[in-house]
Structure formats: structure tokens, C-alpha cells
C-alpha positions as CSV (number, residue, x, y, z in Angstrom):
1,M,-1.7,-35.4,-18.3
2,V,0.7,-35.8,-15.4
3,A,-0.2,-33.9,-12.3
4,D,2.3,-31.4,-10.9
5,A,4.4,-32.8,-8.1
6,P,3.4,-31.4,-4.7
7,S,5.6,-28.6,-3.4
8,P,8.1,-29.8,-0.7
9,Q,7.0,-29.0,2.8
10,R,9.2,-26.5,4.4
11,S,10.3,-27.1,8.0
12,P,8.7,-24.8,10.6
13,W,10.4,-21.5,11.1
14,W,11.4,-22.5,14.7
15,T,13.5,-25.5,13.5
16,P,17.0,-24.6,14.7
17,S,18.5,-25.0,11.2
18,V,15.8,-22.9,9.6
19,H,16.2,-20.2,12.2
20,A,20.0,-20.2,11.8
21,D,19.4,-19.5,8.1
22,R,16.9,-16.7,8.8
23,R,18.7,-15.1,11.7
24,P,21.0,-12.9,9.6
25,F,18.0,-11.4,7.9
26,L,16.3,-10.8,11.2
27,L,19.3,-9.0,12.6
28,I,19.4,-6.8,9.6
29,R,15.7,-6.1,10.2
30,N,16.4,-4.9,13.7
31,R,19.2,-2.6,12.5
32,I,17.0,-1.1,9.7
33,T,14.2,-0.5,12.3
34,R,16.6,1.4,14.6
35,A,18.0,3.4,11.7
36,V,14.6,4.4,10.3
37,R,13.2,5.2,13.7
38,G,16.2,7.4,14.4
39,W,15.8,9.2,11.1
40,F,12.1,10.1,11.9
41,E,13.1,11.2,15.3
42,D,15.9,13.4,13.9
43,Q,13.2,15.0,11.7
44,D,11.1,15.8,14.7
45,F,8.4,13.2,14.1
46,V,6.5,11.8,17.1
47,E,6.1,8.0,17.1
48,V,2.5,6.9,17.8
49,E,0.7,3.6,18.2
50,A,-2.7,3.1,16.6
51,A,-5.1,0.6,18.2
52,A,-5.5,-2.6,16.1
53,L,-9.2,-3.1,16.8
54,Q,-11.3,-0.6,14.8
55,V,-15.0,0.0,13.9
56,S,-14.0,-0.1,10.3
57,P,-10.8,-1.9,9.0
58,G,-10.7,0.4,5.9
59,N,-13.1,1.0,3.0
60,E,-11.3,-0.2,-0.1
61,A,-13.2,-2.7,-2.2
62,H,-10.5,-5.3,-2.5
63,L,-9.1,-5.3,1.1
64,H,-10.3,-8.1,3.3
65,A,-10.2,-7.9,7.1
66,F,-10.1,-10.3,10.1
67,S,-13.1,-9.6,12.3
68,T,-14.1,-10.4,15.8
69,T,-17.0,-9.9,18.2
70,M,-16.6,-7.9,21.4
71,L,-18.6,-9.3,24.3
72,S,-20.4,-7.5,27.0
73,L,-19.6,-8.0,30.7
74,A,-22.4,-10.6,30.7
75,G,-20.7,-12.5,27.9
76,E,-23.3,-11.4,25.3
77,P,-22.3,-10.4,21.7
78,D,-22.0,-6.6,21.9
79,Q,-20.2,-5.1,18.8
80,T,-18.2,-6.3,15.8
81,F,-14.7,-5.0,15.5
82,H,-12.1,-5.5,12.8
83,L,-8.3,-5.8,12.9
84,H,-7.2,-2.8,10.9
85,T,-5.7,-3.1,7.4
86,S,-3.9,0.2,8.0
87,P,-3.5,2.6,10.9
88,E,-4.6,5.4,8.5
89,F,-7.9,6.3,10.1
90,A,-6.4,6.5,13.6
91,C,-3.4,8.5,12.5
92,K,-5.6,11.1,10.7
93,K,-7.7,11.4,13.9
94,L,-4.4,12.3,15.7
95,L,-3.7,14.9,13.1
96,A,-7.2,16.3,13.8
97,A,-6.3,16.3,17.5
98,G,-3.3,18.5,16.9
99,E,-0.3,16.3,16.1
100,D,1.9,17.7,13.3
101,K,4.4,15.0,12.2
102,I,3.8,11.4,13.2
103,F,4.9,7.9,12.3
104,D,3.8,4.4,13.3
105,F,5.4,1.0,12.9
106,A,2.0,-0.5,12.9
107,R,1.1,-4.2,12.9
108,V,-1.7,-4.6,10.4
109,W,-3.8,-7.6,9.1
110,R,-5.1,-8.4,5.7
111,N,-7.1,-11.6,5.0
112,R,-7.0,-13.5,1.7
113,E,-3.3,-12.5,1.2
114,R,-0.4,-14.9,1.5
115,G,2.6,-15.4,-0.8
116,P,6.2,-14.4,-1.3
117,L,5.2,-10.7,-1.1
118,H,2.1,-11.0,1.1
119,H,1.5,-12.1,4.7
120,P,-1.7,-12.0,6.7
121,E,0.1,-10.0,9.4
122,F,2.8,-7.5,8.6
123,V,4.3,-4.2,9.5
124,M,3.1,-1.0,7.8
125,L,5.3,2.0,8.4
126,E,3.0,5.0,8.1
127,W,4.0,8.7,8.4
128,Y,2.2,12.0,8.0
129,R,3.2,15.6,7.5
130,T,0.7,18.4,8.0
131,G,1.1,21.4,5.7
132,A,3.5,19.5,3.4
133,P,2.9,18.7,-0.3
134,Y,2.9,15.1,-1.2
135,Q,6.1,15.6,-3.3
136,T,7.9,15.9,0.1
137,L,6.9,12.2,0.7
138,M,8.6,11.3,-2.5
139,D,11.8,12.6,-1.1
140,D,11.1,10.8,2.2
141,C,10.7,7.5,0.3
142,A,14.0,8.0,-1.6
143,T,15.8,8.6,1.7
144,L,14.3,5.5,3.3
145,L,15.5,3.4,0.4
146,S,19.1,4.6,0.9
147,I,18.9,4.2,4.7
148,A,17.8,0.6,4.4
149,A,20.5,-0.2,1.9
150,E,23.3,1.5,3.8
151,T,22.2,-0.1,7.0
152,A,22.1,-3.6,5.4
153,G,25.4,-3.0,3.7
154,T,24.2,-3.5,0.2
155,R,24.7,-1.3,-2.9
156,L,22.0,-3.0,-5.0
157,F,18.5,-4.4,-4.5
158,S,17.9,-7.6,-6.5
159,F,14.7,-9.6,-6.8
160,R,13.5,-12.1,-9.4
161,G,16.2,-11.2,-11.8
162,L,15.6,-7.4,-11.5
163,D,18.1,-4.9,-10.0
164,C,17.6,-1.5,-8.5
165,D,20.1,1.0,-7.2
166,P,18.6,2.3,-3.9
167,F,20.9,5.3,-3.9
168,A,19.9,6.6,-7.3
169,Q,17.2,9.3,-7.5
170,P,13.9,7.6,-8.3
171,E,12.2,8.2,-11.6
172,R,8.9,10.1,-11.4
173,L,6.4,8.7,-13.9
174,S,2.7,9.4,-14.1
175,V,0.3,6.5,-14.5
176,A,-0.8,7.8,-17.9
177,Q,2.9,7.9,-19.0
178,A,3.4,4.4,-17.7
179,F,0.4,3.1,-19.5
180,D,1.6,4.6,-22.8
181,R,5.2,3.5,-22.4
182,H,4.7,0.0,-21.1
183,A,1.3,-1.1,-22.5
184,G,0.6,1.3,-25.4
185,V,-2.7,2.2,-23.7
186,D,-4.2,5.7,-23.7
187,L,-5.4,6.0,-20.2
188,L,-6.5,9.7,-20.2
189,A,-8.8,9.0,-23.2
190,S,-11.0,7.0,-20.7
191,L,-11.2,9.8,-18.1
192,G,-13.8,12.6,-18.2
193,A,-13.0,16.1,-17.1
194,G,-14.0,15.4,-13.5
195,G,-12.4,12.0,-13.3
196,E,-15.4,10.0,-14.7
197,T,-14.4,6.7,-16.2
198,D,-15.3,5.4,-19.7
199,R,-15.1,1.6,-19.5
200,D,-15.4,1.1,-23.3
201,A,-12.7,3.6,-24.1
202,L,-10.2,1.9,-21.8
203,A,-11.3,-1.6,-22.9
204,G,-10.8,-0.8,-26.5
205,S,-7.4,0.6,-26.0
206,A,-6.4,-2.4,-23.9
207,R,-7.7,-4.9,-26.4
208,A,-5.7,-3.1,-29.2
209,A,-2.6,-3.6,-27.0
210,G,-3.3,-7.4,-26.8
211,I,-4.7,-7.4,-23.3
212,R,-7.6,-9.8,-22.6
213,V,-10.8,-8.0,-21.6
214,A,-13.9,-9.9,-20.5
215,D,-17.4,-8.6,-21.4
216,D,-18.3,-8.1,-17.8
217,D,-15.0,-6.4,-16.8
218,S,-15.5,-3.0,-15.2
219,W,-13.2,0.0,-15.9
220,A,-11.4,-0.8,-12.7
221,D,-10.9,-4.4,-13.7
222,V,-9.3,-3.4,-17.0
223,F,-7.2,-0.7,-15.2
224,S,-5.9,-3.3,-12.7
225,R,-5.1,-5.9,-15.5
226,V,-3.0,-3.3,-17.4
227,I,-1.2,-2.4,-14.2
228,V,-0.5,-6.0,-13.1
229,E,0.3,-7.5,-16.5
230,K,2.1,-4.7,-18.3
231,V,3.2,-1.9,-16.0
232,E,4.3,-3.2,-12.6
233,P,6.9,-5.7,-13.9
234,K,8.7,-2.8,-15.6
235,L,8.9,-0.4,-12.6
236,G,11.8,0.1,-10.3
237,V,14.3,-1.4,-12.7
238,G,17.8,0.2,-12.6
239,R,16.4,2.7,-10.1
240,A,13.3,3.1,-8.1
241,T,10.1,4.4,-9.8
242,I,7.6,6.8,-8.2
243,L,4.3,6.1,-10.1
244,C,2.2,9.2,-9.6
245,E,-1.1,10.9,-10.6
246,Y,-3.5,8.0,-10.3
247,P,-7.0,8.4,-11.8
248,V,-9.3,9.8,-9.1
249,A,-11.3,6.6,-9.4
250,E,-8.2,4.7,-8.1
251,A,-7.4,7.0,-5.2
252,A,-10.3,6.9,-2.7
253,L,-8.4,8.8,0.0
254,A,-6.4,11.3,-2.0
255,R,-7.3,14.8,-3.1
256,P,-7.6,15.7,-6.8
257,K,-4.5,17.3,-8.4
258,P,-4.8,21.1,-8.7
259,G,-5.4,22.0,-12.3
260,D,-6.3,18.4,-13.4
261,P,-9.3,16.9,-11.5
262,R,-9.0,13.7,-13.6
263,V,-6.1,12.5,-11.5
264,A,-5.3,12.5,-7.8
265,E,-2.3,13.3,-5.6
266,R,-1.4,9.6,-5.1
267,F,1.9,7.9,-5.8
268,E,3.3,4.4,-5.3
269,L,7.0,3.6,-4.9
270,Y,8.4,0.6,-6.7
271,A,11.8,-1.2,-6.6
272,C,12.6,-4.4,-8.6
273,G,8.9,-4.5,-9.7
274,V,7.8,-4.6,-6.1
275,E,5.4,-2.1,-4.7
276,L,6.8,-0.7,-1.5
277,A,4.8,2.4,-0.6
278,N,1.5,4.1,-1.3
279,A,1.1,7.8,-0.6
280,F,-1.5,10.6,-0.8
281,G,-2.1,14.3,-0.6
282,E,-4.8,13.6,1.9
283,L,-8.5,14.2,1.1
284,T,-10.1,16.3,3.8
285,D,-13.6,16.8,2.4
286,P,-15.8,14.6,4.6
287,A,-18.8,14.7,2.2
288,E,-16.6,13.6,-0.8
289,Q,-14.8,11.0,1.4
290,R,-18.2,9.5,2.4
291,R,-19.3,9.4,-1.3
292,R,-16.1,7.6,-2.2
293,F,-16.3,5.1,0.7
294,V,-19.9,4.3,-0.2
295,A,-18.9,3.7,-3.8
296,E,-16.1,1.4,-2.7
297,M,-18.4,-0.6,-0.4
298,D,-21.0,-0.9,-3.2
299,E,-18.2,-2.4,-5.4
300,K,-17.2,-4.7,-2.6
301,Q,-20.8,-5.8,-2.2
302,R,-21.1,-6.4,-5.9
303,I,-17.9,-8.5,-6.1
304,Y,-17.6,-10.2,-2.8
305,G,-21.1,-10.0,-1.3
306,E,-20.0,-8.1,1.8
307,R,-19.3,-4.6,3.0
308,Y,-17.7,-2.9,6.0
309,P,-19.2,-0.1,8.1
310,L,-18.0,3.5,7.8
311,D,-16.0,5.0,10.7
312,E,-18.2,8.0,11.5
313,D,-15.6,9.3,13.9
314,F,-13.1,9.4,11.1
315,L,-15.4,11.3,8.8
316,A,-16.1,13.8,11.7
317,A,-12.4,14.2,12.3
318,L,-11.9,15.2,8.6
319,E,-13.9,18.3,9.4
320,I,-11.1,19.7,11.5
321,M,-8.1,17.8,10.1
322,P,-5.5,20.2,8.6
323,E,-4.1,19.8,5.1
324,A,-1.6,16.9,5.1
325,S,0.2,14.3,3.2
326,G,0.8,10.7,4.3
327,S,2.5,7.5,3.2
328,A,2.2,3.8,4.0
329,L,5.3,1.7,3.3
330,G,5.4,-2.1,3.5
331,F,8.3,-2.4,6.0
332,D,8.8,-6.2,5.6
333,R,9.2,-5.8,1.8
334,L,11.7,-3.0,2.2
335,V,13.8,-5.2,4.6
336,M,13.4,-8.2,2.2
337,L,15.0,-6.2,-0.6
338,A,17.7,-4.7,1.5
339,A,18.6,-8.0,3.1
340,G,18.5,-10.0,-0.1
341,A,15.7,-12.3,1.0
342,S,13.3,-13.9,-1.4
343,R,10.1,-13.9,0.7
344,V,8.7,-11.5,3.3
345,D,8.3,-14.2,5.8
346,Q,12.1,-14.7,5.9
347,V,12.5,-11.3,7.5
348,M,9.7,-11.7,10.1
349,W,10.8,-12.9,13.5
350,V,7.6,-15.0,14.0
351,P,5.6,-15.7,10.8
352,V,1.9,-16.6,11.0
353,A,1.6,-20.4,11.2
354,G,0.3,-22.2,8.1
């Protein structure tokens, strides 16, 4: 067997010739940043800045943080802090404090993530509306797609052979509908009346659809495999897709959908098969939020042998936080599609070395 040839080493980003190739993308990024910021300000949003160092970086099983130790004045280890994976906890504390409509171009960090669509440090555009249904954020997402495209001077997003019209109204598709359409899998048959999951029911349906299922796969493992292998590549083709009504088990920070507690008020925005945004009708029940966080950290402990602490201030803030909806959009990915780049690091002024 002949070994694969090593990938050619790319010149550093600061090489003049490389920078000259990247610079048009970077200038487009600046224009899109100004246009998006202007839109939020015209909508009477207030721009905020969340602190990067947090007690908890986020409590999702498969997110990995960068951590550091704060020293006392005497130079002794005092407390462990984490670079946040999202400004969500801080933003929700601001909602509890009395802010109404806020947005943040937040620098965030995620470990164990690097590739054409991933970078260890990136910009997460998050915004929150109190008193607004999460469907309003679907309209916001559609508007941001068109703003990015118009600002970049493009009529079509293209990525890996897939095209998407950023000016067309996005299709709204439930996760159950997507599983049925793209994988032939009956998702709802694996969900109990309160959102409980039936691993064997989902595994059987997935196997019947030709999807590999290992004996030790959990319900969440099977769900993720169907999404990644069968569903995501078909989303956002021709026009954007809003994939909504996730099972409650896959929406740790979202409230259940009124009338159907099996699913939650969560949606994701896709264009050209690329996930761009993740949005919630926000859960404001601190006891339920604690239960979900503990379950997520138990799963993280099972898989990775580690867990992150809970942010007790955040859970306390939920006691007084008003009803709200919020969205997190990968700004670098949006710019990448609008600018016609092939990797997110091409639209970052200073990528992380490595």
C-alpha cells in the first residue's frame, strides 16, 4: 500500500503574497461587519461586550474549552477560569439586569476544533430579543443573509459544489420532516410524550435506512450520525433552510414547544450545507436548566472523562430573566460564503498559528 503524499505546507498568512490574496476577503469582512452592526443599531439593539473569562465555558457535552488558572496577588493558584465557548450566559445575565434587545460580536474559543469550517478562535454574533417569539429570529437570520450578500456584491452563495440564493425566503423544515425526507428515519417514533428518548426505536429505524449503528451507540450518537451523514448535506441547497423543532434532548437551553413537549423551540440556519446559526426560545426555568446541565455534564464525563462547573450566577439570573429568544451566528462562516472563500481562516485578519 502506498502512503498518501503529505499535504503541501501553506505559507504563513503574513507572507506578503498570501496576504495579498486574502486581503479582498478581509475588506469584505469589514464591510459586512459595518452593515450588520448598522442594521442592529437601526433596530434599536444595544451592542454589548461579554467578558471572555468565565466560571463555566458552557455546559454542552461535546464542547471543549481552553482553561487557565487565575493567580492570587501572592502568585498562588486561586481559581480556574475558562475562555467562553459562547457569550450566552453573560448575555442572559444582561437580560436579567434589564436590557431588552442586545447583540455582541463576541470572540469565542473552542478546543479540539480546526478545519475549513472550524477555528479555535472565531467570532460569534449573538443577539437577543425579550418578549419576542423565536420565529422572529428566523426573520432576522433571513435578513442577515441578504445583508451579507448585498454588501459583498454577490447574488449566490456557493460552497463545495452547492449553491444557495441568499435573497430567497428560507425553507422552514422540522427535524422530524428532515429525517423522513432525507434519511427515511422516523424520529418521532423514538420520542416519548415528554421528550424521553427510545434508543432502540431510533437505532432500528436508522439501520433500516442503511445507517451504521454500533451496539454501544446512545440515542444521541444515532441522532448525530443521521444528521451529519444524511441530513446536513441536503440543507440550504437552492435556498437557505431553517431546521426547527429539535427534540428536547438536543436542545439543552431551549424551552419546549407549546402543545408538543417532545420538541423544543430550537432552530438552526443552513446555507450550502453549512450550519450558520443556532437559535432558541430561551428556557427560563432554573431548576429544569440545572437538570439539563447536569445531564450534559454526566454525558461529557462518560465520553471524555471531564466536566465543567455550573455557573450558579447564571442559574440565579434565570429566576428573574424575562421571556426571550436568542440566536448565535458563526460570523466567519457567513463572511466566508458571502465572499466566496473556501475556508473560514481566509476571512480572519489574524488566524491562530498552527
